[in-house]
N, CA, C and O atoms as CSV, one atom per row, in Angstrom:
chain,resi,resn,atom,element,x,y,z
A,1,MET,N,N,0.849,-1.167,0.000
A,1,MET,CA,C,0.000,0.000,0.000
A,1,MET,C,C,0.897,1.233,0.000
A,1,MET,O,O,1.813,1.357,0.813
A,2,ASP,N,N,0.614,2.135,-0.924
A,2,ASP,CA,C,1.448,3.333,-0.992
A,2,ASP,C,C,1.075,4.314,0.127
A,2,ASP,O,O,0.051,4.161,0.793
A,3,LYS,N,N,1.918,5.310,0.313
A,3,LYS,CA,C,1.779,6.236,1.430
A,3,LYS,C,C,0.492,7.057,1.337
A,3,LYS,O,O,-0.167,7.284,2.351
A,4,LEU,N,N,0.130,7.500,0.139
A,4,LEU,CA,C,-1.080,8.305,-0.034
A,4,LEU,C,C,-2.324,7.506,0.356
A,4,LEU,O,O,-3.186,8.005,1.080
A,5,THR,N,N,-2.414,6.279,-0.121
A,5,THR,CA,C,-3.567,5.432,0.209
A,5,THR,C,C,-3.641,5.180,1.707
A,5,THR,O,O,-4.720,5.231,2.297
A,6,ARG,N,N,-2.507,4.912,2.315
A,6,ARG,CA,C,-2.465,4.670,3.760
A,6,ARG,C,C,-2.936,5.898,4.528
A,6,ARG,O,O,-3.709,5.777,5.479
A,7,ASN,N,N,-2.473,7.085,4.122
A,7,ASN,CA,C,-2.875,8.316,4.803
A,7,ASN,C,C,-4.367,8.591,4.632
A,7,ASN,O,O,-5.030,9.030,5.571
A,8,ILE,N,N,-4.893,8.335,3.443
A,8,ILE,CA,C,-6.326,8.529,3.208
A,8,ILE,C,C,-7.133,7.584,4.092
A,8,ILE,O,O,-8.134,7.991,4.681
A,9,LEU,N,N,-6.710,6.338,4.187
A,9,LEU,CA,C,-7.420,5.369,5.025
A,9,LEU,C,C,-7.348,5.735,6.504
A,9,LEU,O,O,-8.309,5.519,7.242
A,10,ILE,N,N,-6.226,6.284,6.940
A,10,ILE,CA,C,-6.099,6.720,8.332
A,10,ILE,C,C,-7.060,7.867,8.620
A,10,ILE,O,O,-7.733,7.872,9.650
A,11,VAL,N,N,-7.125,8.833,7.715
A,11,VAL,CA,C,-8.041,9.967,7.892
A,11,VAL,C,C,-9.488,9.480,7.903
A,11,VAL,O,O,-10.277,9.909,8.745
A,12,LEU,N,N,-9.845,8.590,6.980
A,12,LEU,CA,C,-11.205,8.046,6.956
A,12,LEU,C,C,-11.528,7.309,8.252
A,12,LEU,O,O,-12.629,7.450,8.785
A,13,ALA,N,N,-10.588,6.530,8.757
A,13,ALA,CA,C,-10.808,5.801,10.006
A,13,ALA,C,C,-11.022,6.770,11.172
A,13,ALA,O,O,-11.893,6.548,12.013
A,14,LEU,N,N,-10.233,7.834,11.222
A,14,LEU,CA,C,-10.409,8.830,12.282
A,14,LEU,C,C,-11.769,9.508,12.183
A,14,LEU,O,O,-12.441,9.707,13.195
A,15,LEU,N,N,-12.176,9.865,10.968
A,15,LEU,CA,C,-13.485,10.496,10.790
A,15,LEU,C,C,-14.612,9.549,11.189
A,15,LEU,O,O,-15.594,9.968,11.801
A,16,ILE,N,N,-14.467,8.281,10.842
A,16,ILE,CA,C,-15.477,7.290,11.232
A,16,ILE,C,C,-15.568,7.202,12.754
A,16,ILE,O,O,-16.664,7.160,13.312
A,17,LEU,N,N,-14.426,7.175,13.416
A,17,LEU,CA,C,-14.425,7.069,14.873
A,17,LEU,C,C,-14.949,8.333,15.551
A,17,LEU,O,O,-15.413,8.276,16.689
A,18,LEU,N,N,-14.880,9.474,14.863
A,18,LEU,CA,C,-15.365,10.731,15.434
A,18,LEU,C,C,-16.853,10.969,15.189
A,18,LEU,O,O,-17.420,11.896,15.766
A,19,THR,N,N,-17.501,10.161,14.352
A,19,THR,CA,C,-18.915,10.407,14.048
A,19,THR,C,C,-19.820,10.406,15.274
A,19,THR,O,O,-20.788,11.167,15.283
A,20,PRO,N,N,-19.575,9.606,16.307
A,20,PRO,CA,C,-20.476,9.667,17.461
A,20,PRO,C,C,-20.472,11.007,18.188
A,20,PRO,O,O,-21.318,11.229,19.054
A,21,LEU,N,N,-19.552,11.897,17.865
A,21,LEU,CA,C,-19.577,13.226,18.487
A,21,LEU,C,C,-20.883,13.947,18.183
A,21,LEU,O,O,-21.285,14.848,18.919
A,22,GLY,N,N,-21.544,13.552,17.098
A,22,GLY,CA,C,-22.840,14.135,16.768
A,22,GLY,C,C,-23.887,13.871,17.834
A,22,GLY,O,O,-24.878,14.596,17.923
A,23,LEU,N,N,-23.680,12.846,18.639
A,23,LEU,CA,C,-24.619,12.550,19.726
A,23,LEU,C,C,-24.569,13.605,20.822
A,23,LEU,O,O,-25.517,13.744,21.596
A,24,LEU,N,N,-23.478,14.342,20.891
A,24,LEU,CA,C,-23.340,15.371,21.921
A,24,LEU,C,C,-24.104,16.641,21.585
A,24,LEU,O,O,-24.376,17.454,22.468
A,25,ALA,N,N,-24.453,16.817,20.316
A,25,ALA,CA,C,-25.143,18.031,19.886
A,25,ALA,C,C,-26.569,18.049,20.435
A,25,ALA,O,O,-27.252,17.025,20.478
A,26,ALA,N,N,-26.991,19.224,20.846
A,26,ALA,CA,C,-28.355,19.374,21.342
A,26,ALA,C,C,-29.321,19.520,20.166
A,26,ALA,O,O,-28.973,20.094,19.134
A,27,GLY,N,N,-30.510,19.005,20.329
A,27,GLY,CA,C,-31.529,19.154,19.291
A,27,GLY,C,C,-31.393,18.121,18.193
A,27,GLY,O,O,-30.661,17.138,18.315
A,28,GLU,N,N,-32.127,18.376,17.109
A,28,GLU,CA,C,-32.143,17.451,15.980
A,28,GLU,C,C,-31.081,17.821,14.964
A,28,GLU,O,O,-30.597,18.952,14.920
A,29,THR,N,N,-30.735,16.847,14.157
A,29,THR,CA,C,-29.809,17.088,13.062
A,29,THR,C,C,-30.553,17.813,11.954
A,29,THR,O,O,-31.689,17.457,11.642
A,30,PHE,N,N,-29.937,18.818,11.357
A,30,PHE,CA,C,-30.593,19.599,10.315
A,30,PHE,C,C,-30.989,18.702,9.152
A,30,PHE,O,O,-30.166,17.952,8.627
A,31,GLY,N,N,-32.241,18.784,8.757
A,31,GLY,CA,C,-32.723,18.072,7.581
A,31,GLY,C,C,-33.153,16.644,7.824
A,31,GLY,O,O,-33.595,15.976,6.890
A,32,GLU,N,N,-33.039,16.150,9.047
A,32,GLU,CA,C,-33.444,14.775,9.330
A,32,GLU,C,C,-34.750,14.745,10.119
A,32,GLU,O,O,-34.904,13.963,11.057
A,33,TRP,N,N,-35.684,15.602,9.727
A,33,TRP,CA,C,-36.938,15.707,10.448
A,33,TRP,C,C,-37.957,14.714,9.910
A,33,TRP,O,O,-37.942,14.363,8.730
A,34,SER,N,N,-38.827,14.274,10.781
A,34,SER,CA,C,-39.973,13.470,10.356
A,34,SER,C,C,-40.981,14.416,9.709
A,34,SER,O,O,-40.822,15.635,9.768
A,35,LEU,N,N,-42.013,13.852,9.097
A,35,LEU,CA,C,-43.044,14.705,8.504
A,35,LEU,C,C,-43.711,15.562,9.578
A,35,LEU,O,O,-44.036,16.724,9.336
A,36,GLU,N,N,-43.911,14.990,10.757
A,36,GLU,CA,C,-44.520,15.745,11.854
A,36,GLU,C,C,-43.594,16.886,12.305
A,36,GLU,O,O,-44.049,18.002,12.555
A,37,GLY,N,N,-42.305,16.593,12.405
A,37,GLY,CA,C,-41.345,17.624,12.791
A,37,GLY,C,C,-41.258,18.739,11.770
A,37,GLY,O,O,-41.117,19.908,12.129
A,38,LEU,N,N,-41.342,18.381,10.499
A,38,LEU,CA,C,-41.318,19.389,9.441
A,38,LEU,C,C,-42.564,20.258,9.510
A,38,LEU,O,O,-42.495,21.474,9.331
A,39,LYS,N,N,-43.708,19.625,9.771
A,39,LYS,CA,C,-44.959,20.384,9.876
A,39,LYS,C,C,-44.893,21.364,11.043
A,39,LYS,O,O,-45.397,22.482,10.941
A,40,GLU,N,N,-44.277,20.954,12.149
A,40,GLU,CA,C,-44.112,21.856,13.291
A,40,GLU,C,C,-43.220,23.042,12.938
A,40,GLU,O,O,-43.462,24.158,13.397
A,41,ARG,N,N,-42.192,22.806,12.124
A,41,ARG,CA,C,-41.224,23.856,11.797
A,41,ARG,C,C,-41.752,24.855,10.776
A,41,ARG,O,O,-41.592,26.063,10.952
A,42,ILE,N,N,-42.381,24.360,9.708
A,42,ILE,CA,C,-42.777,25.276,8.630
A,42,ILE,C,C,-44.289,25.405,8.463
A,42,ILE,O,O,-44.760,26.204,7.653
A,43,GLY,N,N,-45.052,24.618,9.227
A,43,GLY,CA,C,-46.496,24.763,9.207
A,43,GLY,C,C,-47.241,23.859,8.238
A,43,GLY,O,O,-48.469,23.789,8.285
A,44,TYR,N,N,-46.535,23.174,7.371
A,44,TYR,CA,C,-47.185,22.251,6.434
A,44,TYR,C,C,-46.162,21.230,5.962
A,44,TYR,O,O,-44.961,21.372,6.194
A,45,VAL,N,N,-46.660,20.206,5.301
A,45,VAL,CA,C,-45.786,19.195,4.713
A,45,VAL,C,C,-45.904,19.324,3.201
A,45,VAL,O,O,-47.006,19.197,2.667
A,46,PRO,N,N,-44.805,19.573,2.495
A,46,PRO,CA,C,-44.877,19.675,1.038
A,46,PRO,C,C,-45.500,18.413,0.441
A,46,PRO,O,O,-45.187,17.302,0.871
A,47,PRO,N,N,-46.388,18.583,-0.558
A,47,PRO,CA,C,-47.096,17.427,-1.123
A,47,PRO,C,C,-46.163,16.339,-1.659
A,47,PRO,O,O,-46.457,15.153,-1.509
A,48,GLY,N,N,-45.065,16.716,-2.269
A,48,GLY,CA,C,-44.134,15.720,-2.797
A,48,GLY,C,C,-43.531,14.864,-1.700
A,48,GLY,O,O,-43.324,13.665,-1.883
A,49,MET,N,N,-43.248,15.481,-0.555
A,49,MET,CA,C,-42.672,14.722,0.561
A,49,MET,C,C,-43.686,13.774,1.169
A,49,MET,O,O,-43.362,12.629,1.485
A,50,SER,N,N,-44.917,14.247,1.333
A,50,SER,CA,C,-45.916,13.366,1.944
A,50,SER,C,C,-46.272,12.222,1.005
A,50,SER,O,O,-46.562,11.116,1.461
A,51,GLY,N,N,-46.254,12.472,-0.300
A,51,GLY,CA,C,-46.563,11.426,-1.265
A,51,GLY,C,C,-45.482,10.369,-1.364
A,51,GLY,O,O,-45.780,9.199,-1.605
A,52,LEU,N,N,-44.230,10.763,-1.183
A,52,LEU,CA,C,-43.112,9.832,-1.326
A,52,LEU,C,C,-42.602,9.269,0.000
A,52,LEU,O,O,-41.702,8.428,0.011
A,53,SER,N,N,-43.165,9.722,1.105
A,53,SER,CA,C,-42.619,9.331,2.410
A,53,SER,C,C,-42.734,7.835,2.688
A,53,SER,O,O,-41.915,7.290,3.429
A,54,GLN,N,N,-43.712,7.168,2.124
A,54,GLN,CA,C,-43.870,5.731,2.357
A,54,GLN,C,C,-43.085,4.885,1.363
A,54,GLN,O,O,-43.032,3.662,1.491
A,55,LEU,N,N,-42.478,5.531,0.376
A,55,LEU,CA,C,-41.729,4.811,-0.650
A,55,LEU,C,C,-40.437,4.210,-0.095
A,55,LEU,O,O,-40.003,3.149,-0.542
A,56,TRP,N,N,-39.828,4.879,0.867
A,56,TRP,CA,C,-38.531,4.448,1.391
A,56,TRP,C,C,-38.563,4.469,2.910
A,56,TRP,O,O,-39.011,5.441,3.519
A,57,ASN,N,N,-38.092,3.408,3.507
A,57,ASN,CA,C,-37.893,3.352,4.951
A,57,ASN,C,C,-36.423,3.065,5.203
A,57,ASN,O,O,-35.846,2.148,4.619
A,58,ALA,N,N,-35.833,3.851,6.069
A,58,ALA,CA,C,-34.405,3.702,6.359
A,58,ALA,C,C,-34.127,2.347,6.999
A,58,ALA,O,O,-34.891,1.894,7.851
A,59,PRO,N,N,-33.028,1.692,6.590
A,59,PRO,CA,C,-32.696,0.403,7.206
A,59,PRO,C,C,-32.298,0.540,8.675
A,59,PRO,O,O,-32.456,-0.399,9.454
A,60,MET,N,N,-31.784,1.706,9.050
A,60,MET,CA,C,-31.407,1.965,10.444
A,60,MET,C,C,-32.013,3.298,10.874
A,60,MET,O,O,-31.287,4.285,10.995
A,61,PRO,N,N,-33.339,3.353,11.112
A,61,PRO,CA,C,-33.936,4.632,11.491
A,61,PRO,C,C,-33.292,5.190,12.762
A,61,PRO,O,O,-33.068,4.467,13.733
A,62,ASP,N,N,-33.008,6.462,12.730
A,62,ASP,CA,C,-32.356,7.155,13.854
A,62,ASP,C,C,-31.025,6.515,14.239
A,62,ASP,O,O,-30.604,6.598,15.393
A,63,TYR,N,N,-30.369,5.882,13.281
A,63,TYR,CA,C,-29.066,5.241,13.472
A,63,TYR,C,C,-29.111,4.131,14.515
A,63,TYR,O,O,-28.080,3.775,15.084
A,64,GLY,N,N,-30.284,3.590,14.766
A,64,GLY,CA,C,-30.432,2.560,15.786
A,64,GLY,C,C,-30.064,1.178,15.273
A,64,GLY,O,O,-30.318,0.838,14.118
A,65,ILE,N,N,-29.470,0.400,16.140
A,65,ILE,CA,C,-29.140,-0.993,15.841
A,65,ILE,C,C,-30.203,-1.856,16.528
A,65,ILE,O,O,-30.380,-1.763,17.743
A,66,PRO,N,N,-30.917,-2.699,15.757
A,66,PRO,CA,C,-31.924,-3.556,16.384
A,66,PRO,C,C,-31.302,-4.408,17.496
A,66,PRO,O,O,-30.244,-5.012,17.321
A,67,GLY,N,N,-31.975,-4.439,18.623
A,67,GLY,CA,C,-31.492,-5.228,19.749
A,67,GLY,C,C,-30.740,-4.412,20.784
A,67,GLY,O,O,-30.662,-4.810,21.946
A,68,LEU,N,N,-30.185,-3.274,20.379
A,68,LEU,CA,C,-29.444,-2.449,21.343
A,68,LEU,C,C,-30.322,-1.381,21.974
A,68,LEU,O,O,-29.938,-0.761,22.966
A,69,GLY,N,N,-31.496,-1.165,21.404
A,69,GLY,CA,C,-32.411,-0.187,21.960
A,69,GLY,C,C,-31.908,1.236,21.782
A,69,GLY,O,O,-30.999,1.507,20.996
A,70,ASP,N,N,-32.523,2.129,22.532
A,70,ASP,CA,C,-32.200,3.554,22.437
A,70,ASP,C,C,-31.197,3.932,23.528
A,70,ASP,O,O,-31.447,4.830,24.332
A,71,THR,N,N,-30.070,3.239,23.542
A,71,THR,CA,C,-29.041,3.495,24.546
A,71,THR,C,C,-27.906,4.305,23.929
A,71,THR,O,O,-27.810,4.423,22.707
A,72,THR,N,N,-27.065,4.850,24.764
A,72,THR,CA,C,-25.917,5.615,24.271
A,72,THR,C,C,-24.976,4.726,23.472
A,72,THR,O,O,-24.488,5.128,22.416
A,73,ILE,N,N,-24.722,3.532,23.965
A,73,ILE,CA,C,-23.817,2.631,23.243
A,73,ILE,C,C,-24.451,2.196,21.928
A,73,ILE,O,O,-23.756,2.043,20.924
A,74,GLY,N,N,-25.768,1.997,21.927
A,74,GLY,CA,C,-26.463,1.643,20.687
A,74,GLY,C,C,-26.367,2.751,19.658
A,74,GLY,O,O,-26.137,2.489,18.478
A,75,GLY,N,N,-26.544,3.999,20.104
A,75,GLY,CA,C,-26.419,5.134,19.195
A,75,GLY,C,C,-25.006,5.299,18.677
A,75,GLY,O,O,-24.795,5.605,17.503
A,76,THR,N,N,-24.038,5.095,19.558
A,76,THR,CA,C,-22.632,5.205,19.152
A,76,THR,C,C,-22.288,4.155,18.104
A,76,THR,O,O,-21.684,4.468,17.078
A,77,ILE,N,N,-22.672,2.917,18.364
A,77,ILE,CA,C,-22.402,1.848,17.399
A,77,ILE,C,C,-23.153,2.117,16.099
A,77,ILE,O,O,-22.621,1.883,15.014
A,78,GLY,N,N,-24.382,2.604,16.204
A,78,GLY,CA,C,-25.164,2.929,15.013
A,78,GLY,C,C,-24.505,3.996,14.156
A,78,GLY,O,O,-24.475,3.878,12.931
A,79,TYR,N,N,-23.981,5.030,14.787
A,79,TYR,CA,C,-23.281,6.085,14.043
A,79,TYR,C,C,-22.056,5.527,13.330
A,79,TYR,O,O,-21.818,5.835,12.161
A,80,VAL,N,N,-21.283,4.712,14.029
A,80,VAL,CA,C,-20.065,4.155,13.433
A,80,VAL,C,C,-20.412,3.207,12.287
A,80,VAL,O,O,-19.782,3.263,11.231
A,81,VAL,N,N,-21.398,2.346,12.480
A,81,VAL,CA,C,-21.812,1.429,11.410
A,81,VAL,C,C,-22.308,2.217,10.205
A,81,VAL,O,O,-21.986,1.884,9.064
A,82,SER,N,N,-23.089,3.255,10.456
A,82,SER,CA,C,-23.580,4.095,9.369
A,82,SER,C,C,-22.431,4.752,8.608
A,82,SER,O,O,-22.457,4.823,7.380
A,83,ALA,N,N,-21.429,5.229,9.331
A,83,ALA,CA,C,-20.266,5.849,8.686
A,83,ALA,C,C,-19.486,4.834,7.862
A,83,ALA,O,O,-19.061,5.137,6.747
A,84,VAL,N,N,-19.295,3.635,8.399
A,84,VAL,CA,C,-18.564,2.594,7.663
A,84,VAL,C,C,-19.312,2.229,6.387
A,84,VAL,O,O,-18.706,2.115,5.322
A,85,VAL,N,N,-20.624,2.046,6.491
A,85,VAL,CA,C,-21.422,1.715,5.305
A,85,VAL,C,C,-21.338,2.844,4.280
A,85,VAL,O,O,-21.181,2.586,3.087
A,86,GLY,N,N,-21.442,4.088,4.735
A,86,GLY,CA,C,-21.345,5.220,3.818
A,86,GLY,C,C,-20.004,5.288,3.109
A,86,GLY,O,O,-19.947,5.536,1.905
A,87,VAL,N,N,-18.933,5.069,3.845
A,87,VAL,CA,C,-17.593,5.082,3.240
A,87,VAL,C,C,-17.455,3.945,2.236
A,87,VAL,O,O,-16.915,4.142,1.147
A,88,LEU,N,N,-17.938,2.756,2.593
A,88,LEU,CA,C,-17.842,1.618,1.672
A,88,LEU,C,C,-18.658,1.842,0.404
A,88,LEU,O,O,-18.222,1.472,-0.686
A,89,VAL,N,N,-19.832,2.440,0.536
A,89,VAL,CA,C,-20.648,2.742,-0.647
A,89,VAL,C,C,-19.926,3.749,-1.537
A,89,VAL,O,O,-19.894,3.586,-2.756
A,90,CYS,N,N,-19.346,4.787,-0.935
A,90,CYS,CA,C,-18.611,5.793,-1.726
A,90,CYS,C,C,-17.391,5.183,-2.409
A,90,CYS,O,O,-17.148,5.438,-3.589
A,91,ILE,N,N,-16.631,4.386,-1.682
A,91,ILE,CA,C,-15.452,3.740,-2.276
A,91,ILE,C,C,-15.879,2.817,-3.412
A,91,ILE,O,O,-15.247,2.793,-4.468
A,92,GLY,N,N,-16.945,2.063,-3.197
A,92,GLY,CA,C,-17.445,1.170,-4.243
A,92,GLY,C,C,-17.896,1.925,-5.478
A,92,GLY,O,O,-17.624,1.502,-6.601
A,93,ALA,N,N,-18.591,3.049,-5.276
A,93,ALA,CA,C,-19.057,3.847,-6.411
A,93,ALA,C,C,-17.884,4.428,-7.192
A,93,ALA,O,O,-17.888,4.408,-8.423
A,94,VAL,N,N,-16.885,4.944,-6.489
A,94,VAL,CA,C,-15.705,5.498,-7.163
A,94,VAL,C,C,-14.948,4.398,-7.894
A,94,VAL,O,O,-14.468,4.611,-9.007
A,95,TYR,N,N,-14.837,3.229,-7.282
A,95,TYR,CA,C,-14.150,2.098,-7.912
A,95,TYR,C,C,-14.861,1.694,-9.206
A,95,TYR,O,O,-14.219,1.528,-10.243
A,96,LEU,N,N,-16.182,1.536,-9.143
A,96,LEU,CA,C,-16.941,1.148,-10.337
A,96,LEU,C,C,-16.878,2.220,-11.419
A,96,LEU,O,O,-16.768,1.903,-12.604
A,97,LEU,N,N,-16.946,3.475,-11.020
A,97,LEU,CA,C,-16.830,4.568,-11.985
A,97,LEU,C,C,-15.455,4.558,-12.633
A,97,LEU,O,O,-15.337,4.768,-13.841
A,98,GLY,N,N,-14.414,4.318,-11.846
A,98,GLY,CA,C,-13.058,4.227,-12.390
A,98,GLY,C,C,-12.922,3.091,-13.380
A,98,GLY,O,O,-12.299,3.247,-14.430
A,99,LYS,N,N,-13.507,1.938,-13.048
A,99,LYS,CA,C,-13.478,0.802,-13.976
A,99,LYS,C,C,-14.204,1.139,-15.272
A,99,LYS,O,O,-13.741,0.782,-16.355
A,100,LEU,N,N,-15.334,1.821,-15.167
A,100,LEU,CA,C,-16.109,2.194,-16.347
A,100,LEU,C,C,-15.337,3.174,-17.222
A,100,LEU,O,O,-15.321,3.036,-18.446
A,101,VAL,N,N,-14.703,4.156,-16.606
A,101,VAL,CA,C,-13.912,5.134,-17.360
A,101,VAL,C,C,-12.711,4.453,-18.000
A,101,VAL,O,O,-12.399,4.724,-19.160
A,102,ALA,N,N,-12.037,3.581,-17.274
A,102,ALA,CA,C,-10.875,2.873,-17.823
A,102,ALA,C,C,-11.289,1.978,-18.984
A,102,ALA,O,O,-10.558,1.855,-19.968
A,103,LYS,N,N,-12.438,1.364,-18.875
A,103,LYS,CA,C,-12.939,0.502,-19.948
A,103,LYS,C,C,-13.217,1.326,-21.208
A,103,LYS,O,O,-12.916,0.889,-22.319
A,104,ASN,N,N,-13.790,2.516,-21.029
A,104,ASN,CA,C,-14.063,3.394,-22.171
A,104,ASN,C,C,-12.776,3.933,-22.784
A,104,ASN,O,O,-12.712,4.133,-23.997
A,105,ASP,N,N,-11.748,4.173,-21.966
A,105,ASP,CA,C,-10.462,4.642,-22.490
A,105,ASP,C,C,-9.789,3.569,-23.335
A,105,ASP,O,O,-9.118,3.882,-24.319
A,106,ASP,N,N,-9.963,2.308,-22.958
A,106,ASP,CA,C,-9.369,1.202,-23.717
A,106,ASP,C,C,-9.994,1.068,-25.099
A,106,ASP,O,O,-9.326,0.632,-26.037
A,107,LYS,N,N,-11.262,1.435,-25.237
A,107,LYS,CA,C,-11.952,1.316,-26.519
A,107,LYS,C,C,-11.472,2.355,-27.525
A,107,LYS,O,O,-11.547,2.135,-28.734
A,108,GLU,N,N,-10.986,3.473,-27.034
A,108,GLU,CA,C,-10.585,4.566,-27.935
A,108,GLU,C,C,-9.231,4.379,-28.498
A,108,GLU,O,O,-8.762,5.216,-29.269
């Protein structure tokens, strides 16, 4: 593993480990409101949001891990798992995009 890759992985690991710091913040996370919370904030629910709200359910609502309940350790583990999944999805997308671009370069 070259030095640049190692340094990038170290930074990503540190950021993943720091994600539970969000649990220390007071209040809700910006933009992660339920339909009821949005209605309280702005007075109504946009029709597009209410129509599409049942289309998708988060696999880990509120970053909770099934079985751990609403505990501090459960939230901490949920944040870290969510960060790891997000990083893996991003790395996978960049990898596949790179393969696609390299494949197109070979054709030319």
